[in-house]
TORVEXDREN-235469 format. One line per 3 residues: their letters; for each residue x, y, z of C-alpha. Coordinates in steps of 0.5 Angstrom, whole numbers, padded with zeros to 4 digits. Example, Ala and Ser with C-alpha at 12.3 -4.5 7.8 and 13.67 -1.06 7.14 Angstrom:
# residues 2
as	0025:-0009:0016 ~ 0027:-0002:0014
# end
This chain:
# residues 290
xxx	0206:0188:0214 ~ 0211:0192:0209 ~ 0218:0193:0211
xxx	0219:0199:0207 ~ 0221:0206:0210 ~ 0215:0211:0212
xxx	0213:0216:0211 ~ 0212:0215:0204 ~ 0216:0220:0199
xxx	0212:0227:0198 ~ 0209:0227:0205 ~ 0201:0229:0205
xxx	0196:0234:0202 ~ 0190:0236:0204 ~ 0183:0235:0199
xxx	0178:0239:0203 ~ 0178:0236:0210 ~ 0181:0230:0208
xxx	0189:0229:0209 ~ 0192:0224:0204 ~ 0199:0221:0202
xxx	0201:0225:0196 ~ 0204:0218:0193 ~ 0197:0215:0191
xxx	0195:0209:0188 ~ 0191:0208:0181 ~ 0187:0202:0181
xxx	0186:0202:0173 ~ 0190:0197:0172 ~ 0187:0192:0176
xxx	0182:0190:0171 ~ 0183:0186:0165 ~ 0186:0188:0158
xxx	0183:0194:0156 ~ 0181:0196:0163 ~ 0175:0191:0161
xxx	0173:0184:0165 ~ 0176:0181:0171 ~ 0184:0181:0172
xxx	0188:0175:0170 ~ 0190:0174:0178 ~ 0184:0175:0182
xxx	0188:0174:0189 ~ 0194:0178:0186 ~ 0189:0184:0185
xxx	0187:0184:0192 ~ 0194:0183:0194 ~ 0196:0189:0191
xxx	0191:0193:0194 ~ 0192:0191:0201 ~ 0200:0192:0200
xxx	0198:0199:0198 ~ 0195:0200:0205 ~ 0200:0197:0208
xxx	0205:0201:0205 ~ 0202:0207:0208 ~ 0198:0210:0202
xxx	0192:0213:0204 ~ 0190:0215:0197 ~ 0187:0210:0192
xxx	0184:0213:0185 ~ 0179:0209:0181 ~ 0172:0209:0177
xxx	0166:0204:0177 ~ 0167:0204:0169 ~ 0174:0200:0170
xxx	0172:0193:0169 ~ 0166:0196:0169 ~ 0164:0195:0176
xxx	0170:0190:0177 ~ 0175:0194:0180 ~ 0171:0198:0185
xxx	0168:0191:0187 ~ 0176:0189:0188 ~ 0177:0195:0192
xxx	0171:0193:0197 ~ 0173:0186:0197 ~ 0180:0187:0199
xxx	0180:0193:0204 ~ 0172:0194:0207 ~ 0171:0196:0212
xxx	0176:0201:0210 ~ 0181:0204:0215 ~ 0179:0211:0217
xxx	0185:0214:0214 ~ 0184:0211:0207 ~ 0180:0216:0202
xxx	0178:0213:0195 ~ 0177:0218:0189 ~ 0173:0216:0184
xxx	0170:0219:0177 ~ 0164:0219:0173 ~ 0162:0222:0166
xxx	0164:0216:0162 ~ 0161:0209:0161 ~ 0164:0203:0157
xxx	0161:0200:0151 ~ 0162:0193:0148 ~ 0168:0195:0144
xxx	0171:0197:0150 ~ 0170:0205:0148 ~ 0169:0210:0153
xxx	0162:0214:0151 ~ 0161:0220:0155 ~ 0155:0219:0161
xxx	0154:0226:0163 ~ 0147:0227:0163 ~ 0144:0228:0170
xxx	0141:0221:0170 ~ 0147:0218:0168 ~ 0151:0222:0173
xxx	0146:0220:0179 ~ 0146:0213:0177 ~ 0154:0212:0176
xxx	0154:0216:0183 ~ 0150:0210:0186 ~ 0154:0205:0183
xxx	0160:0207:0186 ~ 0157:0207:0192 ~ 0154:0201:0192
xxx	0160:0197:0189 ~ 0165:0200:0194 ~ 0160:0199:0200
xxx	0160:0207:0202 ~ 0155:0211:0204 ~ 0159:0218:0202
xxx	0164:0218:0196 ~ 0170:0222:0199 ~ 0172:0225:0192
xxx	0168:0225:0185 ~ 0171:0228:0179 ~ 0167:0229:0173
xxx	0171:0226:0167 ~ 0170:0231:0161 ~ 0173:0230:0154
xxx	0174:0224:0151 ~ 0180:0218:0150 ~ 0184:0223:0146
xxx	0184:0229:0151 ~ 0180:0235:0154 ~ 0174:0238:0149
xxx	0172:0245:0150 ~ 0165:0246:0152 ~ 0161:0248:0158
xxx	0161:0243:0164 ~ 0155:0247:0168 ~ 0149:0242:0167
xxx	0154:0236:0169 ~ 0157:0239:0175 ~ 0151:0242:0178
xxx	0148:0235:0178 ~ 0154:0233:0182 ~ 0154:0239:0187
xxx	0146:0237:0188 ~ 0149:0230:0190 ~ 0154:0233:0194
xxx	0148:0237:0198 ~ 0144:0230:0199 ~ 0150:0228:0202
xxx	0152:0223:0197 ~ 0159:0226:0195 ~ 0164:0230:0200
xxx	0168:0234:0195 ~ 0169:0235:0188 ~ 0174:0235:0182
xxx	0174:0235:0175 ~ 0178:0230:0170 ~ 0181:0231:0163
xxx	0179:0238:0163 ~ 0181:0245:0160 ~ 0183:0251:0164
xxx	0177:0254:0162 ~ 0173:0248:0164 ~ 0177:0248:0171
xxx	0175:0256:0172 ~ 0168:0254:0170 ~ 0167:0249:0175
xxx	0170:0253:0181 ~ 0165:0259:0179 ~ 0160:0254:0181
xxx	0163:0250:0187 ~ 0169:0249:0190 ~ 0174:0243:0187
xxx	0179:0240:0191 ~ 0183:0237:0185 ~ 0184:0237:0178
xxx	0186:0230:0174 ~ 0189:0231:0167 ~ 0194:0227:0163
xxx	0201:0230:0165 ~ 0208:0227:0166 ~ 0216:0229:0164
xxx	0214:0229:0157 ~ 0207:0232:0157 ~ 0207:0239:0160
xxx	0201:0242:0157 ~ 0199:0244:0164 ~ 0205:0247:0167
xxx	0201:0254:0168 ~ 0195:0251:0171 ~ 0199:0247:0176
xxx	0202:0253:0178 ~ 0195:0257:0179 ~ 0192:0251:0182
xxx	0198:0251:0187 ~ 0197:0258:0189 ~ 0190:0256:0191
xxx	0191:0250:0195 ~ 0188:0245:0190 ~ 0191:0239:0188
xxx	0193:0236:0181 ~ 0193:0229:0180 ~ 0197:0227:0174
xxx	0194:0221:0170 ~ 0199:0217:0166 ~ 0205:0219:0170
xxx	0209:0214:0167 ~ 0207:0216:0160 ~ 0201:0211:0160
xxx	0201:0205:0155 ~ 0207:0207:0152 ~ 0213:0208:0157
xxx	0216:0215:0157 ~ 0222:0215:0152 ~ 0228:0220:0153
xxx	0235:0220:0152 ~ 0236:0226:0158 ~ 0231:0221:0162
xxx	0236:0215:0161 ~ 0242:0219:0162 ~ 0240:0222:0169
xxx	0237:0215:0171 ~ 0244:0212:0169 ~ 0247:0217:0173
xxx	0243:0215:0179 ~ 0243:0208:0178 ~ 0236:0208:0178
xxx	0230:0206:0173 ~ 0227:0212:0168 ~ 0221:0210:0171
xxx	0223:0212:0178 ~ 0226:0218:0176 ~ 0220:0220:0173
xxx	0216:0219:0179 ~ 0221:0223:0183 ~ 0221:0229:0178
xxx	0213:0229:0179 ~ 0214:0230:0187 ~ 0219:0235:0186
xxx	0215:0239:0180 ~ 0210:0242:0185 ~ 0208:0240:0192
xxx	0200:0240:0190 ~ 0202:0234:0185 ~ 0199:0227:0187
xxx	0202:0222:0183 ~ 0197:0216:0182 ~ 0202:0210:0179
xxx	0198:0204:0177 ~ 0200:0197:0177 ~ 0198:0190:0178
xxx	0204:0187:0181 ~ 0206:0188:0189 ~ 0213:0188:0187
xxx	0212:0193:0182 ~ 0208:0197:0187 ~ 0214:0197:0192
xxx	0219:0199:0186 ~ 0215:0205:0185 ~ 0214:0207:0192
xxx	0222:0206:0193 ~ 0223:0210:0186 ~ 0219:0216:0188
xxx	0224:0217:0194 ~ 0230:0218:0190 ~ 0233:0225:0191
xxx	0234:0229:0185 ~ 0239:0235:0185 ~ 0239:0241:0182
xxx	0243:0239:0176 ~ 0238:0233:0175 ~ 0232:0237:0175
xxx	0235:0242:0170 ~ 0236:0237:0166 ~ 0229:0233:0166
xxx	0226:0240:0166 ~ 0228:0241:0159 ~ 0225:0234:0156
xx	0218:0237:0155 ~ 0219:0244:0153
# end
């Protein structure tokens, strides 16, 4: 059992009727290179997942496209039967090809199949939250989500899904989804240097809807900023720790899901996210993405 202090930094948030820790864990990095194939260290991957739960994290983000299928099977192997407090959020709307690409899979039959694959590979009868992944690898793409989202709404009526969200979405697509059915979260790319969703975050906070930033530490290219480095040096912390702490300060509806395949790195992320930031620190950091 972990000896890190509880509760986790950031406290909790409510996704519909589910209470989750704001600090979550993203399982994407558990798969092999390019998010394809098995991990180099199978037992190490299981250890990371078990450590996340031991640390008190109750929000794990995944997708059956990771691997594909392998990450969800790792989650099941490591954690099933799941604690009542643990909630797994998954995504549908994209698949994988032999070249490692992410072709869309948003036709009704695609979505029905991938929801069932998530259920089977995670060992669940109902998925807590399903995000409809839109756009492409470069980011959101304009266009209606109605047909795809209505398919997920129907699957929710059947009891296969508990709550819905959208991912990689434009503000207009978020609004369209909300006009069809309630959503509990939006999952988009966002971090200190990538601030395009500032207005959307504030609007969602007013409505009690979570915003889950993917690539919270910059993604495959770590955040680089002289201002971030200066604040981190002053606080005797790493830039990545400061970037995580900033996200938790930015808005109470932000739920970071940093991923890692290392138990040590996971613990460092949890500790770093709890670094206190002064008004001076926040003012300096807020200038980075503007």
